MOPAC internal coordinates of N, CA, C and O (Angstrom, degrees):
PM7 1SCF
backbone

  N    0.0000 0     0.00 0     0.00 0    0    0    0
  C    1.4386 1     0.00 0     0.00 0    1    0    0
  C    1.5330 1   108.43 1     0.00 0    2    1    0
  O    1.2310 1   120.79 1   -53.79 1    3    2    1
  N    1.3291 1   116.09 1   126.21 1    3    2    1
  C    1.4533 1   121.53 1   177.83 1    5    3    2
  C    1.5219 1   109.11 1   -88.26 1    6    5    3
  O    1.2310 1   120.96 1   -43.21 1    7    6    5
  N    1.2960 1   115.77 1   136.79 1    7    6    5
  C    1.4561 1   118.91 1   177.54 1    9    7    6
  C    1.5162 1   109.79 1  -127.92 1   10    9    7
  O    1.2310 1   121.26 1   -29.92 1   11   10    9
  N    1.3283 1   115.20 1   150.08 1   11   10    9
  C    1.4554 1   123.05 1   178.81 1   13   11   10
  C    1.5099 1   108.23 1  -117.02 1   14   13   11
  O    1.2310 1   120.81 1   -54.23 1   15   14   13
  N    1.3074 1   116.06 1   125.77 1   15   14   13
  C    1.4698 1   120.46 1  -179.76 1   17   15   14
  C    1.5272 1   110.06 1   -74.94 1   18   17   15
  O    1.2310 1   121.21 1   -41.56 1   19   18   17
  N    1.3220 1   115.29 1   138.44 1   19   18   17
  C    1.4580 1   122.04 1   173.94 1   21   19   18
  C    1.5181 1   105.54 1   -96.41 1   22   21   19
  O    1.2310 1   120.43 1   -74.64 1   23   22   21
  N    1.3408 1   116.79 1   105.36 1   23   22   21
  C    1.4632 1   120.94 1  -175.85 1   25   23   22
  C    1.5208 1   112.86 1   -70.68 1   26   25   23
  O    1.2310 1   120.92 1   147.28 1   27   26   25
  N    1.3250 1   115.85 1   -32.72 1   27   26   25
  C    1.4641 1   120.31 1  -177.35 1   29   27   26
  C    1.5268 1   107.17 1  -133.36 1   30   29   27
  O    1.2310 1   120.24 1   -70.44 1   31   30   29
  N    1.3164 1   117.14 1   109.56 1   31   30   29
  C    1.4659 1   121.10 1   178.69 1   33   31   30
  C    1.5286 1   107.70 1   -73.58 1   34   33   31
  O    1.2310 1   120.48 1   -55.85 1   35   34   33
  N    1.3344 1   116.69 1   124.15 1   35   34   33
  C    1.4616 1   118.78 1  -177.33 1   37   35   34
  C    1.5265 1   112.45 1   -70.52 1   38   37   35
  O    1.2310 1   121.43 1   -32.74 1   39   38   37
  N    1.3124 1   114.87 1   147.26 1   39   38   37
  C    1.4641 1   121.27 1   173.19 1   41   39   38
  C    1.5308 1   107.86 1   -73.70 1   42   41   39
  O    1.2310 1   119.62 1   -18.44 1   43   42   41
  N    1.3282 1   118.33 1   161.56 1   43   42   41
  C    1.4614 1   119.53 1   177.25 1   45   43   42
  C    1.5276 1   111.55 1   -51.96 1   46   45   43
  O    1.2310 1   121.28 1   -47.34 1   47   46   45
  N    1.3340 1   115.15 1   132.66 1   47   46   45
  C    1.4648 1   121.12 1  -179.27 1   49   47   46
  C    1.5107 1   114.51 1    88.38 1   50   49   47
  O    1.2310 1   119.61 1   177.29 1   51   50   49
  N    1.3463 1   118.34 1    -2.71 1   51   50   49
  C    1.4617 1   121.18 1  -177.61 1   53   51   50
  C    1.5239 1   111.73 1  -109.23 1   54   53   51
  O    1.2310 1   121.70 1   -18.01 1   55   54   53
  N    1.3425 1   114.36 1   161.99 1   55   54   53
  C    1.4624 1   123.04 1   178.66 1   57   55   54
  C    1.5237 1   107.52 1  -130.16 1   58   57   55
  O    1.2310 1   120.25 1   -42.09 1   59   58   57
  N    1.3473 1   117.13 1   137.91 1   59   58   57
  C    1.4613 1   121.39 1   177.62 1   61   59   58
  C    1.5272 1   109.38 1  -133.44 1   62   61   59
  O    1.2310 1   121.35 1   -15.26 1   63   62   61
  N    1.3223 1   115.03 1   164.74 1   63   62   61
  C    1.4594 1   122.57 1   176.62 1   65   63   62
  C    1.5211 1   109.53 1   -90.90 1   66   65   63
  O    1.2310 1   121.43 1   -41.53 1   67   66   65
  N    1.3403 1   114.86 1   138.47 1   67   66   65
  C    1.4671 1   121.45 1   173.42 1   69   67   66
  C    1.5254 1   106.34 1  -140.99 1   70   69   67
  O    1.2310 1   120.85 1   -91.40 1   71   70   69
  N    1.3299 1   115.98 1    88.60 1   71   70   69
  C    1.4604 1   120.55 1  -177.12 1   73   71   70
  C    1.5224 1   110.30 1    58.71 1   74   73   71
  O    1.2310 1   119.90 1    56.21 1   75   74   73
  N    1.3376 1   117.80 1  -123.79 1   75   74   73
  C    1.4661 1   120.45 1  -178.07 1   77   75   74
  C    1.5337 1   113.48 1   -81.73 1   78   77   75
  O    1.2310 1   120.17 1  -175.35 1   79   78   77
  N    1.3173 1   117.27 1     4.65 1   79   78   77
  C    1.4655 1   121.52 1  -175.91 1   81   79   78
  C    1.5203 1   112.91 1  -112.41 1   82   81   79
  O    1.2310 1   121.52 1   -26.05 1   83   82   81
  N    1.3287 1   114.69 1   153.95 1   83   82   81
  C    1.4602 1   123.30 1   164.19 1   85   83   82
  C    1.5150 1   104.53 1  -104.15 1   86   85   83
  O    1.2310 1   120.24 1   -53.95 1   87   86   85
  N    1.3256 1   117.14 1   126.05 1   87   86   85
  C    1.4643 1   121.84 1  -179.39 1   89   87   86
  C    1.5260 1   107.29 1  -110.57 1   90   89   87
  O    1.2310 1   121.15 1   -57.59 1   91   90   89
  N    1.3269 1   115.41 1   122.41 1   91   90   89
  C    1.4561 1   121.68 1  -177.17 1   93   91   90
  C    1.5210 1   109.99 1  -117.13 1   94   93   91
  O    1.2310 1   121.26 1   -35.85 1   95   94   93
  N    1.3203 1   115.20 1   144.15 1   95   94   93
  C    1.4619 1   121.45 1   177.41 1   97   95   94
  C    1.5249 1   107.98 1  -108.42 1   98   97   95
  O    1.2310 1   120.92 1   -71.48 1   99   98   97
  N    1.3385 1   115.85 1   108.52 1   99   98   97
  C    1.4612 1   121.78 1   178.25 1  101   99   98
  C    1.5215 1   107.58 1  -106.91 1  102  101   99
  O    1.2310 1   120.94 1   -77.50 1  103  102  101
  N    1.3106 1   115.81 1   102.50 1  103  102  101
  C    1.4707 1   121.95 1   179.32 1  105  103  102
  C    1.5232 1   112.91 1    51.58 1  106  105  103
  O    1.2310 1   120.36 1  -138.12 1  107  106  105
  N    1.3342 1   116.92 1    41.88 1  107  106  105
  C    1.4526 1   121.67 1   176.66 1  109  107  106
  C    1.5162 1   115.09 1    91.86 1  110  109  107
  O    1.2310 1   119.73 1   171.11 1  111  110  109
  N    1.3318 1   118.11 1    -8.89 1  111  110  109
  C    1.4606 1   121.85 1   176.80 1  113  111  110
  C    1.5207 1   109.16 1   -99.45 1  114  113  111
  O    1.2310 1   120.56 1   -53.60 1  115  114  113
  N    1.3412 1   116.53 1   126.40 1  115  114  113
  C    1.4599 1   120.83 1  -179.11 1  117  115  114
  C    1.5192 1   110.44 1   -91.06 1  118  117  115
  O    1.2310 1   121.41 1   -46.42 1  119  118  117
  N    1.3440 1   114.91 1   133.58 1  119  118  117
  C    1.4589 1   123.17 1   178.11 1  121  119  118
  C    1.5162 1   108.22 1  -123.39 1  122  121  119
  O    1.2310 1   120.28 1   -37.62 1  123  122  121
  N    1.3396 1   117.06 1   142.38 1  123  122  121
  C    1.4616 1   121.24 1   176.77 1  125  123  122
  C    1.5237 1   109.11 1  -125.97 1  126  125  123
  O    1.2310 1   120.75 1   -50.29 1  127  126  125
  N    1.3334 1   116.17 1   129.71 1  127  126  125
  C    1.4644 1   122.76 1   177.07 1  129  127  126
  C    1.5224 1   108.96 1  -137.10 1  130  129  127
  O    1.2310 1   120.78 1   -16.24 1  131  130  129
  N    1.3423 1   116.11 1   163.76 1  131  130  129
  C    1.4680 1   120.77 1   174.37 1  133  131  130
  C    1.5176 1   109.99 1   -48.02 1  134  133  131
  O    1.2310 1   120.91 1   -35.96 1  135  134  133
  N    1.3185 1   115.87 1   144.04 1  135  134  133
  C    1.4649 1   120.01 1   179.36 1  137  135  134
  C    1.5199 1   113.25 1   -77.07 1  138  137  135
  O    1.2310 1   119.53 1   158.83 1  139  138  137
  N    1.3250 1   118.50 1   -21.17 1  139  138  137
  C    1.4586 1   120.13 1  -172.27 1  141  139  138
  C    1.5263 1   112.26 1   -98.00 1  142  141  139
  O    1.2310 1   121.15 1   -54.58 1  143  142  141
  N    1.3176 1   115.41 1   125.42 1  143  142  141
  C    1.4544 1   122.51 1   177.66 1  145  143  142
  C    1.5258 1   109.76 1   -63.12 1  146  145  143
  O    1.2310 1   120.24 1   -38.75 1  147  146  145
  N    1.3188 1   117.15 1   141.25 1  147  146  145
  C    1.4639 1   122.17 1   179.78 1  149  147  146
  C    1.5248 1   112.55 1   -70.22 1  150  149  147
  O    1.2310 1   119.90 1   163.12 1  151  150  149
  N    1.3118 1   117.80 1   -16.88 1  151  150  149
  C    1.4609 1   120.78 1  -178.41 1  153  151  150
  C    1.5274 1   111.28 1   -74.41 1  154  153  151
  O    1.2310 1   120.07 1   113.40 1  155  154  153
  N    1.3395 1   117.47 1   -66.60 1  155  154  153
  C    1.4647 1   120.22 1  -178.94 1  157  155  154
  C    1.5190 1   112.36 1  -140.42 1  158  157  155
  O    1.2310 1   120.23 1  -155.61 1  159  158  157
  N    1.3087 1   117.16 1    24.39 1  159  158  157
  C    1.4550 1   120.61 1   172.78 1  161  159  158
  C    1.5109 1   116.56 1    78.98 1  162  161  159
  O    1.2310 1   119.82 1  -159.87 1  163  162  161
  N    1.3308 1   117.95 1    20.13 1  163  162  161
  C    1.4599 1   120.27 1   176.38 1  165  163  162
  C    1.5234 1   110.59 1   -59.81 1  166  165  163
  O    1.2310 1   120.37 1   -31.50 1  167  166  165
  N    1.3206 1   116.90 1   148.50 1  167  166  165
  C    1.4599 1   122.10 1  -178.34 1  169  167  166
  C    1.5197 1   109.86 1   -80.44 1  170  169  167
  O    1.2310 1   120.83 1   -76.20 1  171  170  169
  N    1.3300 1   116.01 1   103.80 1  171  170  169
  C    1.4598 1   121.17 1  -176.67 1  173  171  170
  C    1.5198 1   113.10 1   -66.79 1  174  173  171
  O    1.2310 1   119.88 1   161.21 1  175  174  173
  N    1.3331 1   117.83 1   -18.79 1  175  174  173
  C    1.4667 1   118.72 1   177.49 1  177  175  174
  C    1.5288 1   111.02 1   -70.77 1  178  177  175
  O    1.2310 1   120.24 1   169.62 1  179  178  177
  N    1.3144 1   117.14 1   -10.38 1  179  178  177
  C    1.4659 1   122.24 1   174.71 1  181  179  178
  C    1.5242 1   111.05 1  -101.07 1  182  181  179
  O    1.2310 1   121.13 1  -173.30 1  183  182  181
  N    1.3492 1   115.45 1     6.70 1  183  182  181
  C    1.4565 1   121.06 1  -179.32 1  185  183  182
  C    1.5194 1   111.57 1   -82.51 1  186  185  183
  O    1.2310 1   121.57 1    14.00 1  187  186  185
  N    1.3235 1   114.59 1  -166.00 1  187  186  185
  C    1.4599 1   120.97 1  -178.87 1  189  187  186
  C    1.5256 1   108.46 1  -140.20 1  190  189  187
  O    1.2310 1   121.30 1   -15.63 1  191  190  189
  N    1.3052 1   115.11 1   164.37 1  191  190  189
  C    1.4652 1   121.05 1   174.65 1  193  191  190
  C    1.5191 1   108.51 1   -96.24 1  194  193  191
  O    1.2310 1   120.94 1   -42.93 1  195  194  193
  N    1.3367 1   115.81 1   137.07 1  195  194  193
  C    1.4592 1   118.90 1   177.16 1  197  195  194
  C    1.5340 1   109.76 1   -91.26 1  198  197  195
  O    1.2310 1   120.41 1     2.94 1  199  198  197
  N    1.3135 1   116.82 1  -177.06 1  199  198  197
  C    1.4635 1   121.62 1  -176.38 1  201  199  198
  C    1.5260 1   112.94 1   -63.38 1  202  201  199
  O    1.2310 1   120.04 1   156.16 1  203  202  201
  N    1.3406 1   117.52 1   -23.84 1  203  202  201
  C    1.4640 1   121.93 1   179.10 1  205  203  202
  C    1.5261 1   112.31 1   -89.65 1  206  205  203
  O    1.2310 1   119.70 1  -179.69 1  207  206  205
  N    1.3291 1   118.17 1     0.31 1  207  206  205
  C    1.4539 1   121.83 1  -178.93 1  209  207  206
  C    1.5119 1   113.48 1    82.29 1  210  209  207
  O    1.2310 1   119.99 1  -163.76 1  211  210  209
  N    1.3322 1   117.62 1    16.24 1  211  210  209
  C    1.4628 1   121.73 1   177.08 1  213  211  210
  C    1.5290 1   109.19 1   -88.17 1  214  213  211
  O    1.2310 1   121.05 1   -30.87 1  215  214  213
  N    1.3267 1   115.59 1   149.13 1  215  214  213
  C    1.4651 1   121.26 1   177.65 1  217  215  214
  C    1.5171 1   108.67 1   -87.28 1  218  217  215
  O    1.2310 1   120.35 1   -55.56 1  219  218  217
  N    1.3345 1   116.94 1   124.44 1  219  218  217
  C    1.4597 1   123.10 1  -175.55 1  221  219  218
  C    1.5259 1   109.74 1  -107.85 1  222  221  219
  O    1.2310 1   121.00 1   -53.06 1  223  222  221
  N    1.3337 1   115.70 1   126.94 1  223  222  221
  C    1.4646 1   122.32 1   179.80 1  225  223  222
  C    1.5311 1   110.17 1   -65.50 1  226  225  223
  O    1.2310 1   119.86 1   -43.14 1  227  226  225
  N    1.3335 1   117.86 1   136.86 1  227  226  225
  C    1.4608 1   120.10 1  -179.06 1  229  227  226
  C    1.5337 1   113.12 1   -74.42 1  230  229  227
  O    1.2310 1   119.67 1   163.01 1  231  230  229
  N    1.3110 1   118.24 1   -16.99 1  231  230  229
  C    1.4713 1   119.94 1  -177.03 1  233  231  230
  C    1.5184 1   112.68 1   -82.74 1  234  233  231
  O    1.2310 1   119.87 1   121.18 1  235  234  233
  N    1.3235 1   117.84 1   -58.82 1  235  234  233
  C    1.4641 1   120.93 1  -173.31 1  237  235  234
  C    1.5227 1   113.10 1  -128.08 1  238  237  235
  O    1.2310 1   120.83 1  -168.73 1  239  238  237
  N    1.3274 1   116.01 1    11.27 1  239  238  237
  C    1.4667 1   122.75 1   169.59 1  241  239  238
  C    1.5294 1   115.74 1    69.46 1  242  241  239
  O    1.2310 1   119.78 1  -157.23 1  243  242  241
  N    1.3372 1   118.03 1    22.77 1  243  242  241
  C    1.4617 1   119.61 1   169.83 1  245  243  242
  C    1.5254 1   106.92 1   -64.26 1  246  245  243
  O    1.2310 1   120.06 1   -34.29 1  247  246  245
  N    1.3288 1   117.50 1   145.71 1  247  246  245
  C    1.4646 1   121.35 1  -177.20 1  249  247  246
  C    1.5214 1   110.09 1  -122.04 1  250  249  247
  O    1.2310 1   121.09 1   -38.46 1  251  250  249
  N    1.3422 1   115.53 1   141.54 1  251  250  249
  C    1.4631 1   122.56 1  -176.30 1  253  251  250
  C    1.5184 1   111.64 1  -122.90 1  254  253  251
  O    1.2310 1   121.41 1   -41.19 1  255  254  253
  N    1.3323 1   114.91 1   138.81 1  255  254  253
  C    1.4626 1   121.82 1   172.25 1  257  255  254
  C    1.5278 1   106.40 1   -76.50 1  258  257  255
  O    1.2310 1   119.90 1   -55.32 1  259  258  257
  N    1.2969 1   117.80 1   124.68 1  259  258  257
  C    1.4638 1   121.23 1  -176.50 1  261  259  258
  C    1.5255 1   113.13 1   -77.46 1  262  261  259
  O    1.2310 1   119.96 1   164.39 1  263  262  261
  N    1.3205 1   117.68 1   -15.61 1  263  262  261
  C    1.4649 1   120.02 1   178.79 1  265  263  262
  C    1.5206 1   112.70 1   -76.70 1  266  265  263
  O    1.2310 1   120.36 1   144.82 1  267  266  265
  N    1.3356 1   116.91 1   -35.18 1  267  266  265
  C    1.4700 1   118.89 1  -178.27 1  269  267  266
  C    1.5332 1   113.93 1  -123.91 1  270  269  267
  O    1.2310 1   119.74 1   175.06 1  271  270  269
  N    1.3344 1   118.10 1    -4.94 1  271  270  269
  C    1.4583 1   121.83 1   177.73 1  273  271  270
  C    1.5183 1   114.80 1    78.61 1  274  273  271
  O    1.2310 1   119.89 1  -175.28 1  275  274  273
  N    1.3329 1   117.81 1     4.72 1  275  274  273
  C    1.4648 1   120.49 1  -177.55 1  277  275  274
  C    1.5213 1   111.64 1   -84.52 1  278  277  275
  O    1.2310 1   121.48 1   -34.56 1  279  278  277
  N    1.3300 1   114.77 1   145.44 1  279  278  277
  C    1.4547 1   121.36 1   176.11 1  281  279  278
  C    1.5287 1   108.00 1   -71.77 1  282  281  279
  O    1.2310 1   120.50 1   -52.81 1  283  282  281
  N    1.3248 1   116.65 1   127.19 1  283  282  281
  C    1.4584 1   120.72 1   179.89 1  285  283  282
  C    1.5287 1   112.71 1  -105.73 1  286  285  283
  O    1.2310 1   120.62 1   160.79 1  287  286  285
  N    1.3221 1   116.43 1   -19.21 1  287  286  285
  C    1.4696 1   122.59 1   173.42 1  289  287  286
  C    1.5052 1   107.47 1  -140.58 1  290  289  287
  O    1.2310 1   120.87 1   -46.00 1  291  290  289
  N    1.3049 1   115.94 1   134.00 1  291  290  289
  C    1.4533 1   120.80 1  -178.74 1  293  291  290
  C    1.5172 1   112.94 1   -77.40 1  294  293  291
  O    1.2310 1   120.68 1    -5.48 1  295  294  293
  N    1.3350 1   116.31 1   174.52 1  295  294  293
  C    1.4659 1   121.87 1  -177.09 1  297  295  294
  C    1.5168 1   112.47 1   -66.38 1  298  297  295
  O    1.2310 1   121.75 1   -27.67 1  299  298  297
  N    1.3221 1   114.26 1   152.33 1  299  298  297
  C    1.4679 1   121.64 1   178.67 1  301  299  298
  C    1.5232 1   109.58 1  -129.53 1  302  301  299
  O    1.2310 1   120.11 1  -134.66 1  303  302  301
  N    1.3115 1   117.39 1    45.34 1  303  302  301
  C    1.4623 1   121.75 1  -175.21 1  305  303  302
  C    1.5097 1   114.00 1   -90.04 1  306  305  303
  O    1.2310 1   121.23 1    22.64 1  307  306  305
  N    1.3051 1   115.26 1  -157.36 1  307  306  305
  C    1.4591 1   124.79 1  -174.93 1  309  307  306
  C    1.5261 1   112.71 1   -52.38 1  310  309  307
  O    1.2310 1   119.90 1   129.36 1  311  310  309
  N    1.3273 1   117.80 1   -50.64 1  311  310  309
  C    1.4618 1   119.87 1  -177.46 1  313  311  310
  C    1.5244 1   111.72 1   -62.51 1  314  313  311
  O    1.2310 1   120.64 1   140.75 1  315  314  313
  N    1.3171 1   116.39 1   -39.25 1  315  314  313
  C    1.4585 1   119.72 1  -178.36 1  317  315  314
  C    1.5239 1   110.82 1   -68.88 1  318  317  315
  O    1.2310 1   120.59 1   137.30 1  319  318  317
  N    1.3041 1   116.48 1   -42.70 1  319  318  317
  C    1.4631 1   120.15 1  -175.89 1  321  319  318
  C    1.5255 1   111.85 1   -75.41 1  322  321  319
  O    1.2310 1   120.14 1   131.04 1  323  322  321
  N    1.3209 1   117.34 1   -48.96 1  323  322  321
  C    1.4685 1   120.76 1  -172.28 1  325  323  322
  C    1.5226 1   113.20 1   -80.73 1  326  325  323
  O    1.2310 1   120.04 1   141.05 1  327  326  325
  N    1.2953 1   117.54 1   -38.95 1  327  326  325
  C    1.4635 1   119.47 1  -172.01 1  329  327  326
  C    1.5164 1   114.17 1  -108.52 1  330  329  327
  O    1.2310 1   120.82 1   161.05 1  331  330  329
  N    1.3034 1   116.05 1   -18.95 1  331  330  329
  C    1.4692 1   120.66 1   179.75 1  333  331  330
  C    1.5285 1   111.73 1    49.78 1  334  333  331
  O    1.2310 1   120.98 1  -121.05 1  335  334  333
  N    1.3045 1   115.74 1    58.95 1  335  334  333
  C    1.4606 1   121.09 1   179.64 1  337  335  334
  C    1.5253 1   108.25 1   -68.45 1  338  337  335
  O    1.2310 1   120.21 1   -62.41 1  339  338  337
  N    1.3254 1   117.21 1   117.59 1  339  338  337
  C    1.4648 1   119.58 1  -178.57 1  341  339  338
  C    1.5307 1   111.21 1   -60.52 1  342  341  339
  O    1.2310 1   120.76 1   -51.13 1  343  342  341
  N    1.3161 1   116.16 1   128.87 1  343  342  341
  C    1.4507 1   121.01 1   175.25 1  345  343  342
  C    1.5151 1   116.03 1    81.93 1  346  345  343
  O    1.2310 1   119.43 1   176.41 1  347  346  345
  N    1.3345 1   118.69 1    -3.59 1  347  346  345
  C    1.4683 1   120.53 1  -176.79 1  349  347  346
  C    1.5256 1   111.86 1   -60.14 1  350  349  347
  O    1.2310 1   120.57 1   134.32 1  351  350  349
  N    1.3185 1   116.51 1   -45.68 1  351  350  349
  C    1.4608 1   121.66 1  -179.94 1  353  351  350
  C    1.5298 1   110.25 1   -59.56 1  354  353  351
  O    1.2310 1   120.09 1   134.50 1  355  354  353
  N    1.3302 1   117.44 1   -45.50 1  355  354  353
  C    1.4701 1   121.34 1   179.68 1  357  355  354
  C    1.5247 1   111.40 1   -65.46 1  358  357  355
  O    1.2310 1   120.13 1   143.17 1  359  358  357
  N    1.3363 1   117.35 1   -36.83 1  359  358  357
  C    1.4670 1   121.20 1   179.00 1  361  359  358
  C    1.5337 1   110.69 1   -62.37 1  362  361  359
  O    1.2310 1   120.30 1   131.35 1  363  362  361
  N    1.3218 1   117.03 1   -48.65 1  363  362  361
  C    1.4606 1   121.04 1  -179.23 1  365  363  362
  C    1.5260 1   110.01 1   -63.53 1  366  365  363
  O    1.2310 1   120.09 1   137.44 1  367  366  365
  N    1.3234 1   117.43 1   -42.56 1  367  366  365
  C    1.4601 1   120.22 1   178.48 1  369  367  366
  C    1.5278 1   111.40 1   -63.74 1  370  369  367
  O    1.2310 1   120.14 1   143.89 1  371  370  369
  N    1.3231 1   117.33 1   -36.11 1  371  370  369
  C    1.4679 1   120.50 1  -179.05 1  373  371  370
  C    1.5225 1   110.98 1   -64.13 1  374  373  371
  O    1.2310 1   119.79 1   131.51 1  375  374  373
  N    1.3507 1   118.00 1   -48.49 1  375  374  373
  C    1.4616 1   117.45 1  -179.25 1  377  375  374
  C    1.5236 1   111.63 1   -72.12 1  378  377  375
  O    1.2310 1   120.01 1   150.50 1  379  378  377
  N    1.3358 1   117.59 1   -29.50 1  379  378  377
  C    1.4674 1   119.61 1   177.57 1  381  379  378
  C    1.5300 1   111.13 1   -69.04 1  382  381  379
  O    1.2310 1   120.09 1   155.53 1  383  382  381
  N    1.3246 1   117.43 1   -24.47 1  383  382  381
  C    1.4663 1   121.02 1   177.39 1  385  383  382
  C    1.5324 1   109.78 1   -64.77 1  386  385  383
  O    1.2310 1   120.72 1   146.27 1  387  386  385
  N    1.3266 1   116.23 1   -33.73 1  387  386  385
  C    1.4663 1   120.89 1  -179.64 1  389  387  386
  C    1.5241 1   112.46 1   -90.38 1  390  389  387
  O    1.2310 1   120.75 1   167.31 1  391  390  389
  N    1.3157 1   116.18 1   -12.69 1  391  390  389
  C    1.4605 1   121.98 1   177.97 1  393  391  390
  C    1.5290 1   109.70 1  -127.50 1  394  393  391
  O    1.2310 1   119.84 1  -115.14 1  395  394  393
  N    1.3284 1   117.92 1    64.86 1  395  394  393
  C    1.4638 1   118.46 1   179.98 1  397  395  394
  C    1.5275 1   110.21 1   -65.65 1  398  397  395
  O    1.2310 1   121.02 1   -17.31 1  399  398  397
  N    1.3075 1   115.65 1   162.69 1  399  398  397
  C    1.4563 1   120.32 1   175.59 1  401  399  398
  C    1.5222 1   109.25 1   -63.43 1  402  401  399
  O    1.2310 1   120.87 1   -41.66 1  403  402  401
  N    1.3165 1   115.93 1   138.34 1  403  402  401
  C    1.4649 1   120.40 1   173.89 1  405  403  402
  C    1.5204 1   107.14 1   -66.00 1  406  405  403
  O    1.2310 1   120.86 1   -39.82 1  407  406  405
  N    1.3072 1   115.96 1   140.18 1  407  406  405
  C    1.4536 1   120.24 1  -179.76 1  409  407  406
  C    1.5237 1   109.86 1  -113.44 1  410  409  407
  O    1.2310 1   121.21 1   -33.69 1  411  410  409
  N    1.2994 1   115.29 1   146.31 1  411  410  409
  C    1.4555 1   121.60 1   174.37 1  413  411  410
  C    1.5162 1   108.93 1  -115.93 1  414  413  411
  O    1.2310 1   120.68 1   -18.41 1  415  414  413
  N    1.2992 1   116.30 1   161.59 1  415  414  413
  C    1.4591 1   121.74 1   177.36 1  417  415  414
  C    1.5236 1   107.48 1  -100.88 1  418  417  415
  O    1.2310 1   120.25 1   -52.96 1  419  418  417
  N    1.3139 1   117.14 1   127.04 1  419  418  417
  C    1.4644 1   122.05 1   179.49 1  421  419  418
  C    1.5283 1   108.23 1   -92.26 1  422  421  419
  O    1.2310 1   121.27 1   -53.93 1  423  422  421
  N    1.3251 1   115.17 1   126.07 1  423  422  421
  C    1.4641 1   120.52 1   179.92 1  425  423  422
  C    1.5182 1   109.56 1  -127.71 1  426  425  423
  O    1.2310 1   121.13 1   -35.42 1  427  426  425
  N    1.3022 1   115.44 1   144.58 1  427  426  425
  C    1.4631 1   121.10 1   173.13 1  429  427  426
  C    1.5111 1   107.01 1  -101.65 1  430  429  427
  O    1.2310 1   121.14 1   -53.90 1  431  430  429
  N    1.3138 1   115.43 1   126.10 1  431  430  429
  C    1.4689 1   122.13 1  -179.79 1  433  431  430
  C    1.5181 1   108.54 1  -125.22 1  434  433  431
  O    1.2310 1   121.57 1   -85.72 1  435  434  433
  N    1.3060 1   114.60 1    94.28 1  435  434  433
  C    1.4505 1   119.22 1  -176.31 1  437  435  434
  C    1.5134 1   109.77 1    66.03 1  438  437  435
  O    1.2310 1   120.70 1    59.83 1  439  438  437
  N    1.3370 1   116.27 1  -120.17 1  439  438  437
  C    1.4626 1   119.85 1   179.48 1  441  439  438
  C    1.5180 1   112.35 1   -93.47 1  442  441  439
  O    1.2310 1   120.09 1  -175.47 1  443  442  441
  N    1.3310 1   117.43 1     4.53 1  443  442  441
  C    1.4664 1   121.22 1  -179.09 1  445  443  442
  C    1.5207 1   110.50 1  -108.52 1  446  445  443
  O    1.2310 1   121.01 1   -31.18 1  447  446  445
  N    1.3256 1   115.67 1   148.82 1  447  446  445
  C    1.4567 1   122.68 1   171.39 1  449  447  446
  C    1.5130 1   106.50 1  -119.67 1  450  449  447
  O    1.2310 1   120.36 1   -51.00 1  451  450  449
  N    1.3411 1   116.92 1   129.00 1  451  450  449
  C    1.4580 1   121.45 1  -176.44 1  453  451  450
  C    1.5228 1   109.92 1  -132.05 1  454  453  451
  O    1.2310 1   121.65 1   -21.79 1  455  454  453
  N    1.3417 1   114.44 1   158.21 1  455  454  453
  C    1.4510 1   121.78 1   171.34 1  457  455  454
  C    1.5062 1   107.02 1  -109.49 1  458  457  455
  O    1.2310 1   120.45 1   -52.74 1  459  458  457
  N    1.3275 1   116.75 1   127.26 1  459  458  457
  C    1.4724 1   121.88 1   178.24 1  461  459  458
  C    1.5091 1   110.20 1  -120.82 1  462  461  459
  O    1.2310 1   120.10 1   180.00 1  463  462  461

């Protein structure tokens, strides 16, 4: 089993990078998901948590449910705002439904926190 050390445990409401994972603290519960957004590869460890506890991509604001890794809101970036491509948001959400973010399990082992 490969494990990734979490060097800095995030405070509630924060997100940090841990190797290939973004680790988020939602009201004291740590969640780990792939760092790369399914839309265009934005670094989710630089994202934020919204009021519903979803992880929001810093690039185009796609939002992910941390319990199952599925995109719950599609991107709202340049193409959506400037060109208003009909159905683009639904298209991205549809393929993200079949390709949810990989999730890791966060464990505390003594003085270490790891993602497995």
